[in-house]
ZADO-1210 file (C-alpha; in nm, 4 decimals, padded with zeros to 6 digits):
<atoms>
<atom x="00.0017" y="00.0172" z="00.0092" code="PRO" pos="1"/>
<atom x="00.1023" y="00.3961" z="-00.0377" code="SER" pos="2"/>
<atom x="00.1293" y="00.4192" z="00.3055" code="SER" pos="3"/>
<atom x="00.4285" y="00.1743" z="00.2755" code="GLY" pos="4"/>
<atom x="00.3213" y="00.0327" z="00.5842" code="LYS" pos="5"/>
<atom x="00.2268" y="-00.3909" z="00.5707" code="PRO" pos="6"/>
<atom x="-00.1319" y="-00.4232" z="00.5011" code="CYS" pos="7"/>
<atom x="-00.4631" y="-00.5761" z="00.7194" code="SER" pos="8"/>
<atom x="-00.3518" y="-00.9244" z="00.5506" code="CYS" pos="9"/>
<atom x="-00.0458" y="-00.9061" z="00.7109" code="GLY" pos="10"/>
<atom x="-00.1449" y="-00.7690" z="01.0596" code="GLU" pos="11"/>
<atom x="-00.0993" y="-01.0999" z="01.2230" code="HIS" pos="12"/>
<atom x="00.2678" y="-01.1489" z="01.1724" code="LYS" pos="13"/>
<atom x="00.3702" y="-00.7511" z="01.2707" code="VAL" pos="14"/>
<atom x="00.1482" y="-00.8504" z="01.6157" code="HIS" pos="15"/>
<atom x="00.3868" y="-01.1823" z="01.6532" code="ASN" pos="16"/>
<atom x="00.7117" y="-00.9662" z="01.5604" code="CYS" pos="17"/>
<atom x="00.6575" y="-00.6678" z="01.8386" code="GLU" pos="18"/>
<atom x="00.5533" y="-00.9340" z="02.1060" code="SER" pos="19"/>
<atom x="00.8479" y="-01.1577" z="02.0238" code="SER" pos="20"/>
<atom x="01.0389" y="-00.7816" z="02.0543" code="PHE" pos="21"/>
<atom x="00.9025" y="-00.7409" z="02.3417" code="GLY" pos="22"/>
<atom x="00.9946" y="-01.0562" z="02.5330" code="ALA" pos="23"/>
<atom x="01.3267" y="-01.0290" z="02.4385" code="ALA" pos="24"/>
<atom x="01.4270" y="-00.6558" z="02.5424" code="THR" pos="25"/>
<atom x="01.2006" y="-00.7210" z="02.8543" code="ILE" pos="26"/>
<atom x="00.9516" y="-00.4776" z="02.8087" code="GLY" pos="27"/>
<atom x="01.1824" y="-00.2077" z="02.6238" code="GLU" pos="28"/>
<atom x="00.9750" y="-00.1027" z="02.3117" code="HIS" pos="29"/>
<atom x="01.1279" y="-00.1761" z="01.9712" code="LYS" pos="30"/>
<atom x="00.9763" y="-00.1062" z="01.6373" code="PRO" pos="31"/>
<atom x="00.9648" y="-00.3010" z="01.3412" code="VAL" pos="32"/>
<atom x="01.1665" y="-00.3064" z="01.0672" code="SER" pos="33"/>
<atom x="00.9649" y="-00.3063" z="00.7321" code="TYR" pos="34"/>
<atom x="01.0500" y="-00.2052" z="00.4145" code="SER" pos="35"/>
<atom x="00.9572" y="00.1397" z="00.2806" code="GLU" pos="36"/>
<atom x="00.8782" y="00.0058" z="-00.0687" code="ILE" pos="37"/>
<atom x="00.6500" y="-00.3096" z="-00.0077" code="ASP" pos="38"/>
<atom x="00.5650" y="-00.3137" z="00.3551" code="GLY" pos="39"/>
<atom x="00.7607" y="-00.6560" z="00.3857" code="ARG" pos="40"/>
<atom x="00.9375" y="-00.7048" z="00.7218" code="LEU" pos="41"/>
<atom x="01.3268" y="-00.7663" z="00.7586" code="TYR" pos="42"/>
<atom x="01.5628" y="-00.7535" z="00.9939" code="ASN" pos="43"/>
<atom x="01.8470" y="-00.5626" z="01.1141" code="GLU" pos="44"/>
<atom x="02.1063" y="-00.6946" z="00.8959" code="LYS" pos="45"/>
<atom x="02.0489" y="-00.6363" z="00.5345" code="GLU" pos="46"/>
<atom x="02.0723" y="-00.8912" z="00.2980" code="LEU" pos="47"/>
<atom x="02.4255" y="-00.9358" z="00.0869" code="ILE" pos="48"/>
<atom x="02.4892" y="-01.1297" z="-00.2317" code="PHE" pos="49"/>
<atom x="02.5865" y="-01.4763" z="-00.1746" code="PRO" pos="50"/>
<atom x="02.9707" y="-01.5371" z="-00.1117" code="PRO" pos="51"/>
<atom x="02.9439" y="-01.8231" z="-00.2517" code="GLU" pos="52"/>
<atom x="02.8165" y="-01.7179" z="-00.5500" code="LEU" pos="53"/>
<atom x="03.0715" y="-01.4771" z="-00.5333" code="ALA" pos="54"/>
<atom x="03.2825" y="-01.6775" z="-00.4976" code="LEU" pos="55"/>
<atom x="03.2034" y="-01.9505" z="-00.7213" code="ARG" pos="56"/>
<atom x="03.4929" y="-01.9969" z="-01.0918" code="ASN" pos="57"/>
<atom x="03.3077" y="-01.8703" z="-01.4045" code="ASP" pos="58"/>
<atom x="03.2013" y="-02.1971" z="-01.6455" code="LEU" pos="59"/>
<atom x="03.1834" y="-02.2099" z="-02.0132" code="PRO" pos="60"/>
<atom x="02.8348" y="-02.2385" z="-02.1257" code="LEU" pos="61"/>
<atom x="02.7031" y="-02.3734" z="-02.4371" code="LYS" pos="62"/>
<atom x="02.2894" y="-02.3722" z="-02.4290" code="LEU" pos="63"/>
<atom x="01.9715" y="-02.4556" z="-02.6732" code="TYR" pos="64"/>
<atom x="01.7042" y="-02.1633" z="-02.7203" code="GLY" pos="65"/>
<atom x="01.3691" y="-02.1892" z="-02.8882" code="TYR" pos="66"/>
<atom x="01.3860" y="-02.2500" z="-03.2618" code="GLY" pos="67"/>
<atom x="01.7322" y="-02.4301" z="-03.2934" code="GLY" pos="68"/>
<atom x="01.8904" y="-02.1018" z="-03.1277" code="ILE" pos="69"/>
<atom x="02.2323" y="-02.1712" z="-02.9626" code="ARG" pos="70"/>
<atom x="02.3740" y="-01.9666" z="-02.6792" code="TRP" pos="71"/>
<atom x="02.7617" y="-01.9646" z="-02.6517" code="TYR" pos="72"/>
<atom x="03.0041" y="-01.8513" z="-02.3850" code="ARG" pos="73"/>
<atom x="03.3520" y="-01.8691" z="-02.4217" code="PRO" pos="74"/>
<atom x="03.6091" y="-01.7985" z="-02.0896" code="LEU" pos="75"/>
<atom x="03.9208" y="-01.7582" z="-02.3748" code="LYS" pos="76"/>
<atom x="03.9898" y="-01.5554" z="-02.6239" code="LEU" pos="77"/>
<atom x="04.1172" y="-01.8836" z="-02.8264" code="SER" pos="78"/>
<atom x="03.7885" y="-01.9980" z="-02.7394" code="ALA" pos="79"/>
<atom x="03.5844" y="-01.7297" z="-02.8581" code="LEU" pos="80"/>
<atom x="03.8291" y="-01.7430" z="-03.1894" code="LEU" pos="81"/>
<atom x="03.7602" y="-02.1142" z="-03.2287" code="ASP" pos="82"/>
<atom x="03.4080" y="-02.0501" z="-03.2354" code="LEU" pos="83"/>
<atom x="03.3867" y="-01.7768" z="-03.5018" code="ARG" pos="84"/>
<atom x="03.6341" y="-01.9653" z="-03.7028" code="SER" pos="85"/>
<atom x="03.3355" y="-02.2643" z="-03.6830" code="LEU" pos="86"/>
<atom x="03.0417" y="-02.0388" z="-03.7113" code="TYR" pos="87"/>
<atom x="03.1682" y="-01.6698" z="-03.8990" code="PRO" pos="88"/>
<atom x="02.7846" y="-01.5329" z="-03.9237" code="ASN" pos="89"/>
<atom x="02.7660" y="-01.5745" z="-03.5323" code="SER" pos="90"/>
<atom x="02.6513" y="-01.2380" z="-03.3342" code="LYS" pos="91"/>
<atom x="02.8796" y="-01.1135" z="-03.0647" code="LEU" pos="92"/>
<atom x="02.6666" y="-01.0535" z="-02.7708" code="VAL" pos="93"/>
<atom x="02.8242" y="-00.7888" z="-02.4734" code="ALA" pos="94"/>
<atom x="02.5099" y="-00.5923" z="-02.2902" code="GLY" pos="95"/>
<atom x="02.2566" y="-00.6671" z="-02.5476" code="ASN" pos="96"/>
<atom x="02.1341" y="-00.3359" z="-02.5714" code="THR" pos="97"/>
<atom x="02.1286" y="-00.3497" z="-02.9358" code="GLU" pos="98"/>
<atom x="02.0775" y="-00.6701" z="-03.0894" code="ILE" pos="99"/>
<atom x="01.7696" y="-00.6901" z="-02.8336" code="GLY" pos="100"/>
<atom x="01.6213" y="-00.4354" z="-03.0379" code="ILE" pos="101"/>
<atom x="01.6750" y="-00.5784" z="-03.3863" code="GLU" pos="102"/>
<atom x="01.5050" y="-00.9091" z="-03.2429" code="MET" pos="103"/>
<atom x="01.2680" y="-00.7570" z="-03.1232" code="ASN" pos="104"/>
<atom x="01.1728" y="-00.5258" z="-03.3537" code="PHE" pos="105"/>
<atom x="01.3269" y="-00.5450" z="-03.6591" code="LYS" pos="106"/>
<atom x="01.2686" y="-00.9330" z="-03.6460" code="ASN" pos="107"/>
<atom x="01.6325" y="-00.9866" z="-03.7140" code="ALA" pos="108"/>
<atom x="01.7639" y="-01.3649" z="-03.6402" code="GLN" pos="109"/>
<atom x="02.0742" y="-01.4841" z="-03.4835" code="TYR" pos="110"/>
<atom x="02.0819" y="-01.8274" z="-03.5024" code="PRO" pos="111"/>
<atom x="02.4131" y="-01.8330" z="-03.3058" code="ILE" pos="112"/>
<atom x="02.4762" y="-01.6372" z="-03.0474" code="LEU" pos="113"/>
<atom x="02.8354" y="-01.5710" z="-02.8485" code="ILE" pos="114"/>
<atom x="02.8153" y="-01.3621" z="-02.5012" code="SER" pos="115"/>
<atom x="03.1707" y="-01.2085" z="-02.4998" code="VAL" pos="116"/>
<atom x="03.1045" y="-01.0631" z="-02.1167" code="THR" pos="117"/>
<atom x="03.3464" y="-01.3487" z="-01.9841" code="HIS" pos="118"/>
<atom x="03.6282" y="-01.3361" z="-02.1650" code="VAL" pos="119"/>
<atom x="03.9210" y="-01.2410" z="-01.9888" code="HIS" pos="120"/>
<atom x="04.1386" y="-01.0756" z="-02.2311" code="GLU" pos="121"/>
<atom x="03.8493" y="-00.8199" z="-02.3477" code="LEU" pos="122"/>
<atom x="03.7933" y="-00.7001" z="-02.0059" code="ASN" pos="123"/>
<atom x="04.1236" y="-00.5749" z="-01.9859" code="VAL" pos="124"/>
<atom x="04.1581" y="-00.1875" z="-01.8018" code="LEU" pos="125"/>
<atom x="04.5154" y="-00.1091" z="-01.7795" code="SER" pos="126"/>
<atom x="04.7072" y="00.2090" z="-01.7174" code="ILE" pos="127"/>
<atom x="05.0353" y="00.2707" z="-01.9313" code="LYS" pos="128"/>
<atom x="05.3237" y="00.5015" z="-01.9747" code="GLU" pos="129"/>
<atom x="05.1872" y="00.6399" z="-02.3050" code="ASN" pos="130"/>
<atom x="04.8198" y="00.5838" z="-02.2406" code="GLY" pos="131"/>
<atom x="04.5153" y="00.3758" z="-02.1429" code="LEU" pos="132"/>
<atom x="04.4017" y="00.0387" z="-02.2709" code="GLU" pos="133"/>
<atom x="04.0679" y="-00.0930" z="-02.2300" code="ILE" pos="134"/>
<atom x="03.8920" y="-00.4198" z="-02.3076" code="GLY" pos="135"/>
<atom x="03.6704" y="-00.4527" z="-02.5678" code="SER" pos="136"/>
<atom x="03.4121" y="-00.6088" z="-02.3414" code="SER" pos="137"/>
<atom x="03.4577" y="-00.3622" z="-02.0490" code="VAL" pos="138"/>
<atom x="03.1283" y="-00.2272" z="-01.8751" code="ARG" pos="139"/>
<atom x="03.0807" y="00.1761" z="-01.9437" code="LEU" pos="140"/>
<atom x="03.0236" y="00.2550" z="-01.5991" code="SER" pos="141"/>
<atom x="03.3544" y="00.0626" z="-01.5567" code="LYS" pos="142"/>
<atom x="03.5118" y="00.3162" z="-01.7808" code="LEU" pos="143"/>
<atom x="03.3834" y="00.5549" z="-01.5739" code="GLN" pos="144"/>
<atom x="03.5551" y="00.4474" z="-01.2765" code="HIS" pos="145"/>
<atom x="03.8500" y="00.3844" z="-01.4286" code="ILE" pos="146"/>
<atom x="03.8718" y="00.7426" z="-01.5941" code="LEU" pos="147"/>
<atom x="03.8243" y="00.8912" z="-01.2650" code="LEU" pos="148"/>
<atom x="04.1086" y="00.7199" z="-01.1056" code="LYS" pos="149"/>
<atom x="04.3118" y="00.8969" z="-01.4435" code="VAL" pos="150"/>
<atom x="04.2113" y="01.1839" z="-01.3923" code="ILE" pos="151"/>
<atom x="04.2561" y="01.2253" z="-01.0460" code="THR" pos="152"/>
<atom x="04.6177" y="01.0915" z="-01.0036" code="GLU" pos="153"/>
<atom x="04.7740" y="01.2285" z="-01.3629" code="ARG" pos="154"/>
<atom x="04.8894" y="01.5785" z="-01.4746" code="ASP" pos="155"/>
<atom x="04.5782" y="01.7526" z="-01.5638" code="ILE" pos="156"/>
<atom x="04.7603" y="01.8203" z="-01.9430" code="HIS" pos="157"/>
<atom x="04.7580" y="01.4251" z="-02.0009" code="GLU" pos="158"/>
<atom x="04.3952" y="01.3756" z="-01.9308" code="THR" pos="159"/>
<atom x="04.2289" y="01.6178" z="-02.1874" code="SER" pos="160"/>
<atom x="04.1066" y="01.3365" z="-02.3624" code="SER" pos="161"/>
<atom x="03.9601" y="01.1263" z="-02.0612" code="CYS" pos="162"/>
<atom x="03.8122" y="01.3990" z="-01.8737" code="ARG" pos="163"/>
<atom x="03.6101" y="01.4110" z="-02.2518" code="ALA" pos="164"/>
<atom x="03.5137" y="01.0788" z="-02.2566" code="ILE" pos="165"/>
<atom x="03.4194" y="01.1033" z="-01.8662" code="TYR" pos="166"/>
<atom x="03.1797" y="01.3916" z="-01.9077" code="GLU" pos="167"/>
<atom x="02.9849" y="01.2735" z="-02.2262" code="GLN" pos="168"/>
<atom x="02.9606" y="00.9183" z="-02.0106" code="LEU" pos="169"/>
<atom x="02.7439" y="01.1040" z="-01.7470" code="LYS" pos="170"/>
<atom x="02.4512" y="01.1811" z="-02.0120" code="TRP" pos="171"/>
<atom x="02.5066" y="00.8311" z="-02.2091" code="PHE" pos="172"/>
<atom x="02.1634" y="00.6684" z="-02.2066" code="ALA" pos="173"/>
<atom x="02.1164" y="00.5560" z="-01.7875" code="GLY" pos="174"/>
<atom x="02.2540" y="00.3641" z="-01.5466" code="LYS" pos="175"/>
<atom x="02.1321" y="00.0265" z="-01.6058" code="GLN" pos="176"/>
<atom x="02.2353" y="00.0596" z="-01.9772" code="VAL" pos="177"/>
<atom x="02.5800" y="00.1646" z="-01.8715" code="LYS" pos="178"/>
<atom x="02.6197" y="-00.1363" z="-01.6239" code="ASN" pos="179"/>
<atom x="02.5741" y="-00.3930" z="-01.8889" code="VAL" pos="180"/>
<atom x="02.6821" y="-00.1622" z="-02.1987" code="ALA" pos="181"/>
<atom x="03.0289" y="-00.2467" z="-02.3367" code="SER" pos="182"/>
<atom x="03.2300" y="-00.0031" z="-02.5111" code="VAL" pos="183"/>
<atom x="03.3528" y="-00.2596" z="-02.7735" code="GLY" pos="184"/>
<atom x="02.9697" y="-00.2834" z="-02.8795" code="GLY" pos="185"/>
<atom x="02.8670" y="00.0950" z="-02.8461" code="ASN" pos="186"/>
<atom x="03.1813" y="00.1140" z="-03.1035" code="ILE" pos="187"/>
<atom x="03.1082" y="-00.1900" z="-03.3546" code="CYS" pos="188"/>
<atom x="02.7610" y="-00.0962" z="-03.3845" code="THR" pos="189"/>
<atom x="02.8704" y="00.2112" z="-03.5629" code="ALA" pos="190"/>
<atom x="02.5712" y="00.4488" z="-03.4711" code="SER" pos="191"/>
<atom x="02.5476" y="00.7975" z="-03.6749" code="PRO" pos="192"/>
<atom x="02.4212" y="00.9535" z="-03.3496" code="ILE" pos="193"/>
<atom x="02.7076" y="00.7803" z="-03.1259" code="SER" pos="194"/>
<atom x="02.7801" y="00.9807" z="-02.8094" code="ASP" pos="195"/>
<atom x="03.1488" y="00.8265" z="-02.8177" code="LEU" pos="196"/>
<atom x="03.2868" y="00.7633" z="-03.1484" code="ASN" pos="197"/>
<atom x="03.3132" y="01.1279" z="-03.2912" code="PRO" pos="198"/>
<atom x="03.5345" y="01.1741" z="-02.8940" code="LEU" pos="199"/>
<atom x="03.7426" y="00.8148" z="-02.9976" code="TRP" pos="200"/>
<atom x="03.8425" y="00.9823" z="-03.3214" code="MET" pos="201"/>
<atom x="03.9444" y="01.3438" z="-03.1154" code="ALA" pos="202"/>
<atom x="04.1211" y="01.1660" z="-02.8796" code="ALA" pos="203"/>
<atom x="04.3636" y="00.9989" z="-03.1742" code="ARG" pos="204"/>
<atom x="04.2132" y="00.6552" z="-03.0147" code="ALA" pos="205"/>
<atom x="04.3410" y="00.3410" z="-03.1862" code="GLU" pos="206"/>
<atom x="04.1814" y="00.0222" z="-03.2195" code="PHE" pos="207"/>
<atom x="04.3074" y="-00.2887" z="-03.1940" code="GLN" pos="208"/>
<atom x="04.1510" y="-00.5779" z="-03.4002" code="ILE" pos="209"/>
<atom x="04.2134" y="-00.9407" z="-03.3690" code="VAL" pos="210"/>
<atom x="04.1160" y="-01.2121" z="-03.6443" code="GLY" pos="211"/>
<atom x="04.0988" y="-01.5994" z="-03.5979" code="SER" pos="212"/>
<atom x="04.4440" y="-01.6785" z="-03.6515" code="ASN" pos="213"/>
<atom x="04.5127" y="-01.4675" z="-03.3793" code="GLY" pos="214"/>
<atom x="04.7033" y="-01.2066" z="-03.5651" code="TYR" pos="215"/>
<atom x="04.6604" y="-00.8816" z="-03.4389" code="ILE" pos="216"/>
<atom x="04.6112" y="-00.4926" z="-03.6734" code="ARG" pos="217"/>
<atom x="04.5920" y="-00.1315" z="-03.5273" code="THR" pos="218"/>
<atom x="04.3607" y="00.0775" z="-03.6601" code="VAL" pos="219"/>
<atom x="04.3020" y="00.4386" z="-03.6345" code="ARG" pos="220"/>
<atom x="03.9747" y="00.5463" z="-03.4574" code="ALA" pos="221"/>
<atom x="03.9377" y="00.7815" z="-03.7403" code="LYS" pos="222"/>
<atom x="03.9996" y="00.5202" z="-03.9947" code="ASP" pos="223"/>
<atom x="03.7712" y="00.2387" z="-03.8743" code="PHE" pos="224"/>
<atom x="03.3754" y="00.3922" z="-03.9467" code="PHE" pos="225"/>
<atom x="03.3782" y="00.3209" z="-04.3022" code="LEU" pos="226"/>
<atom x="03.0181" y="00.4396" z="-04.3593" code="GLY" pos="227"/>
<atom x="02.6196" y="00.4134" z="-04.2002" code="TYR" pos="228"/>
<atom x="02.6836" y="00.1027" z="-03.9765" code="ARG" pos="229"/>
<atom x="03.0181" y="-00.0266" z="-04.1292" code="LYS" pos="230"/>
<atom x="03.3259" y="-00.0852" z="-03.9648" code="VAL" pos="231"/>
<atom x="03.6663" y="-00.2014" z="-04.0603" code="ASP" pos="232"/>
<atom x="03.6210" y="-00.5643" z="-03.9527" code="LEU" pos="233"/>
<atom x="03.6456" y="-00.8611" z="-04.1814" code="ALA" pos="234"/>
<atom x="03.4463" y="-01.1888" z="-04.1196" code="GLN" pos="235"/>
<atom x="03.5621" y="-01.3435" z="-03.8579" code="GLY" pos="236"/>
<atom x="03.7990" y="-01.0028" z="-03.6507" code="GLU" pos="237"/>
<atom x="03.6598" y="-00.9138" z="-03.3356" code="LEU" pos="238"/>
<atom x="03.7437" y="-00.5572" z="-03.1866" code="LEU" pos="239"/>
<atom x="04.0242" y="-00.6695" z="-02.8769" code="LEU" pos="240"/>
<atom x="04.0757" y="-00.3341" z="-02.7075" code="SER" pos="241"/>
<atom x="04.0871" y="00.0473" z="-02.7187" code="ILE" pos="242"/>
<atom x="04.4345" y="00.2380" z="-02.6785" code="PHE" pos="243"/>
<atom x="04.3990" y="00.5878" z="-02.5574" code="ILE" pos="244"/>
<atom x="04.7293" y="00.8030" z="-02.5740" code="PRO" pos="245"/>
<atom x="04.7821" y="01.0982" z="-02.3301" code="TRP" pos="246"/>
<atom x="04.6500" y="01.4310" z="-02.4200" code="SER" pos="247"/>
<atom x="04.9925" y="01.6188" z="-02.5399" code="ARG" pos="248"/>
<atom x="05.0171" y="01.9465" z="-02.3771" code="LEU" pos="249"/>
<atom x="04.8141" y="02.2548" z="-02.5222" code="PHE" pos="250"/>
<atom x="04.6232" y="01.9483" z="-02.6439" code="GLU" pos="251"/>
<atom x="04.2717" y="02.0501" z="-02.5565" code="PHE" pos="252"/>
<atom x="03.9614" y="01.7609" z="-02.6345" code="VAL" pos="253"/>
<atom x="03.6179" y="01.9148" z="-02.5223" code="LYS" pos="254"/>
<atom x="03.2460" y="01.7313" z="-02.5387" code="GLU" pos="255"/>
<atom x="02.9507" y="01.8826" z="-02.5704" code="PHE" pos="256"/>
<atom x="02.5849" y="01.7174" z="-02.6325" code="LYS" pos="257"/>
<atom x="02.2610" y="01.8414" z="-02.7638" code="GLN" pos="258"/>
<atom x="01.9955" y="01.6323" z="-02.6453" code="SER" pos="259"/>
<atom x="01.6105" y="01.6840" z="-02.5642" code="HIS" pos="260"/>
<atom x="01.6662" y="01.5326" z="-02.2100" code="ARG" pos="261"/>
<atom x="01.9833" y="01.4654" z="-01.9829" code="ARG" pos="262"/>
<atom x="01.9136" y="01.0777" z="-01.9635" code="GLU" pos="263"/>
<atom x="01.7766" y="00.8340" z="-02.1954" code="ASP" pos="264"/>
</atoms>
């Protein structure tokens, strides 16, 4: 109910709790704790994410879905490249914020889906002497945290690009989307209204691309986008990481976003 307190159907539970509290504290009154949202009772210790699940080792997955759809989740880059060789027309999935729309509203068909969320090599975040390396599966919210760390710790003239990207991410979709959407997914979607792709180009970013044979080549961001929804990725290739060099002295990068509203 709108009051936030338990409704009448749960009154007997409330009375029982009150009497047990009174007995335990020998007459001292102690109010019953309840959720402000749905009125459910809870104790003083908030629930936490189960430690046994947090410590559980990740496992590669192979799932079968309706209509013959197959979902793979490899853990290593070598396994991912093998799957790409085996299924060259497969679709890579990270946050699913784009593919979900294509399947639900554009009737796109992807019988083979490969999740790249748990591939270790694609989740690298490394602060180097000459710049910042970002794995293509890194979440946008995680990118925000590392950019803030870099901006705080390094000389101000080196982080002009990082500050521009950080400020742009403030108004990128909403928090829920940024918690699942990946850096590489946003780049390879090649949206003509992308918030970040113009900034990668302005920041002189370089993209590391790996082929099914393991060969890695480097492409400048400004050369990666070939046209509307077209990028410089051959069949079997995938975006491995993004490298942003530190800004040079007297080099400035500034972002500006024009939109109908602040978020979403």
